[in-house]
C-alpha positions as CSV (number, residue, x, y, z in Angstrom):
1,P,-0.1,295.9,115.7
2,S,2.6,298.0,114.2
3,T,1.3,302.0,114.1
4,G,2.9,304.9,112.5
5,K,4.1,305.0,109.2
6,V,6.5,301.5,107.8
7,A,8.7,301.1,104.4
8,F,6.5,298.3,102.7
9,N,8.4,297.6,99.1
10,F,9.5,294.6,97.7
11,D,11.0,293.3,94.9
12,K,10.0,289.6,93.3
13,A,9.4,288.7,96.8
14,A,8.7,285.5,97.7
15,I,4.7,285.4,99.2
16,N,6.5,283.3,102.5
17,E,8.4,287.0,103.0
18,V,5.3,289.3,102.6
19,L,3.2,287.3,104.9
20,D,6.1,287.8,107.3
21,N,6.0,291.5,107.2
22,I,2.2,291.7,107.4
23,S,2.1,288.8,110.1
24,R,4.3,291.3,112.2
25,M,2.8,294.5,111.5
26,K,-0.9,293.3,111.4
27,C,-0.5,290.5,114.2
28,M,-2.2,288.1,111.6
29,N,-1.2,284.3,111.2
30,F,-1.4,282.5,108.1
31,I,-1.9,279.1,105.8
32,L,-0.1,278.5,102.5
33,S,-2.1,276.3,100.9
34,D,0.6,274.3,98.3
35,A,-0.9,275.3,95.4
36,V,0.5,279.3,95.8
37,K,3.8,278.9,97.8
38,G,6.9,279.3,95.8
39,K,4.4,280.3,92.7
40,N,3.9,284.0,92.4
41,D,7.1,286.7,93.0
42,I,5.1,290.0,94.6
43,T,6.4,293.2,93.3
44,I,5.2,296.3,95.5
45,V,7.0,299.4,94.8
46,S,6.6,302.5,97.5
47,R,8.9,304.8,98.5
48,T,7.5,306.8,100.9
49,P,6.6,305.2,103.8
50,V,2.8,304.2,104.3
51,T,0.6,303.4,107.0
52,I,-0.4,299.5,108.2
53,A,-3.8,300.3,106.8
54,Q,-1.8,301.0,103.6
55,A,0.2,298.0,103.7
56,Y,-2.3,295.7,103.9
57,A,-4.4,297.7,100.8
58,A,-1.7,297.3,98.5
59,F,-1.1,293.6,99.9
60,L,-4.3,292.2,99.5
61,S,-4.5,294.1,96.0
62,A,-0.9,292.1,95.4
63,L,-2.1,289.4,96.1
64,E,-5.3,289.7,93.7
65,A,-2.8,290.8,90.9
66,N,-1.6,287.7,91.4
67,G,-4.6,285.3,91.6
68,M,-4.9,284.6,95.5
69,A,-7.3,285.7,97.8
70,L,-7.0,285.9,101.8
71,V,-9.7,282.9,103.2
72,P,-10.9,283.4,106.7
73,A,-9.9,280.1,109.5
74,G,-10.2,280.9,112.6
75,A,-7.3,282.5,114.3
76,F,-6.0,282.1,110.9
77,W,-6.4,283.2,107.2
78,K,-5.3,280.7,104.4
79,V,-3.9,282.4,101.7
80,V,-5.2,280.0,98.3
81,E,-5.6,280.3,94.3
82,R,-8.2,282.6,93.8
83,K,-10.2,280.8,91.6
84,E,-10.5,278.4,94.7
85,S,-11.8,281.2,96.5
86,S,-15.4,281.3,96.3
87,K,-15.5,277.6,96.8
88,T,-14.2,278.1,101.0
89,T,-15.8,280.4,103.6
90,V,-15.0,283.7,102.2
91,P,-16.8,286.2,104.2
92,M,-20.4,287.4,102.8
93,Y,-23.1,290.3,102.8
94,E,-26.4,291.1,101.6
95,V,-28.1,294.2,101.8
96,K,-30.4,294.5,104.7
97,D,-32.8,297.7,105.1
98,G,-31.4,299.2,102.4
99,K,-27.7,299.1,103.6
100,L,-25.0,296.7,102.9
101,Q,-23.4,295.2,106.0
102,R,-21.6,291.7,106.5
103,M,-23.8,288.1,107.3
104,E,-22.7,286.4,110.3
105,P,-23.9,282.4,111.2
106,D,-26.2,282.7,112.4
107,A,-25.7,281.5,116.2
108,A,-29.7,279.6,116.4
109,K,-28.4,277.4,113.1
110,S,-24.7,277.0,114.1
111,G,-26.2,274.3,117.1
112,E,-23.4,271.4,117.1
113,M,-22.1,272.7,114.0
114,P,-18.7,273.9,114.2
115,N,-17.9,276.7,112.2
116,S,-14.5,275.3,111.2
117,D,-12.5,273.3,108.5
118,A,-13.7,270.5,110.3
119,Q,-15.5,268.2,108.0
120,V,-18.8,267.7,108.3
121,T,-22.4,266.1,106.8
122,L,-25.4,267.9,106.4
123,L,-29.2,266.5,105.5
124,Y,-30.9,268.9,104.5
125,E,-34.8,268.8,102.4
126,V,-35.4,271.3,100.3
127,K,-39.0,272.7,101.1
128,F,-40.0,275.3,98.5
129,A,-37.5,275.9,96.0
130,N,-36.7,274.1,93.1
131,K,-34.4,270.9,94.0
132,E,-32.1,270.7,91.0
133,Q,-32.0,274.7,91.3
134,V,-31.1,274.8,95.0
135,Q,-28.3,271.8,94.2
136,N,-26.8,273.0,91.2
137,L,-26.1,276.4,93.5
138,V,-25.0,274.1,96.1
139,R,-22.3,272.6,93.6
140,N,-21.2,276.1,93.2
141,L,-20.5,276.5,96.6
142,M,-19.0,273.7,97.6
143,S,-15.2,273.3,98.3
144,K,-13.3,271.7,96.2
145,N,-12.7,268.6,98.3
146,A,-16.8,268.0,99.2
147,D,-19.1,265.8,98.4
148,L,-23.2,266.6,97.3
149,Q,-24.9,263.4,97.0
150,T,-28.8,263.4,95.5
151,P,-31.0,260.4,96.4
152,A,-34.6,261.0,96.0
153,G,-37.4,263.2,96.7
154,N,-36.1,266.7,98.2
155,L,-33.3,265.1,100.3
156,F,-29.9,266.1,99.5
157,I,-26.4,265.4,101.3
158,L,-23.4,267.5,101.8
159,T,-20.0,266.8,103.5
160,D,-17.6,270.0,103.4
161,S,-16.6,272.2,106.5
162,G,-18.6,273.3,109.0
163,S,-17.8,276.5,107.8
164,N,-18.9,276.5,104.2
165,I,-22.0,274.3,105.1
166,L,-22.5,277.3,107.3
167,R,-21.8,279.7,104.2
168,I,-24.5,277.6,102.0
169,L,-27.0,277.2,104.2
170,E,-27.3,281.1,105.1
171,V,-28.0,281.5,101.1
172,I,-30.1,278.4,100.9
173,D,-32.2,280.3,103.0
174,K,-32.3,283.3,101.2
175,I,-33.7,281.2,97.9
176,D,-35.9,277.8,99.7
177,V,-38.5,280.4,100.4
178,E,-42.4,279.5,100.2
179,G,-43.4,281.7,97.2
180,T,-40.5,280.2,95.0
181,S,-41.7,276.6,93.8
182,N,-42.1,276.3,90.1
183,K,-46.0,275.0,90.4
184,L,-47.8,276.5,86.8
185,N,-50.7,278.5,87.9
186,T,-53.2,278.9,85.0
187,Y,-55.7,282.1,84.5
188,T,-58.6,282.2,82.4
189,L,-58.2,286.7,81.3
190,K,-61.7,287.8,80.8
191,W,-60.8,290.8,78.5
192,A,-57.0,290.1,77.3
């Protein structure tokens, strides 16, 4: 990657031009989806040289301002429409022991499932939570080309990218835990 300060100024530049510039500075690889190709012109005004970190922050802000987002895809980053990014493998964070930290895929869970864009199918049995609520959550996290089948019982079948399924499993692990069922308990109050 480049070091020091660089000129980082674009006037209605094509996204390809900005990506090429960032790719050279940060040694990053990009995939541009057809949905964002040529759709937006990027303008970044910086009359003074900036650090690589500042240029990258400006690049991310320009993507956000133009309705685009970066999504990790192995050694590459996909540039996608921002509204679709929630249904992709965006990094996830959690508060653990009072600290915000990035969640990493659980190595014990990854097994043979590829942590990539390879399409795979998962059979999952809901153990404790309400099946319909879990399925609604899964539908909101699925990628746009995924498929969810809900046969009888507590089983559902999800076909999606391996990396997105691993991400969905991380969320389900926080929800499908003992004590989250929809059982109704009745208590008789003596002094109410």
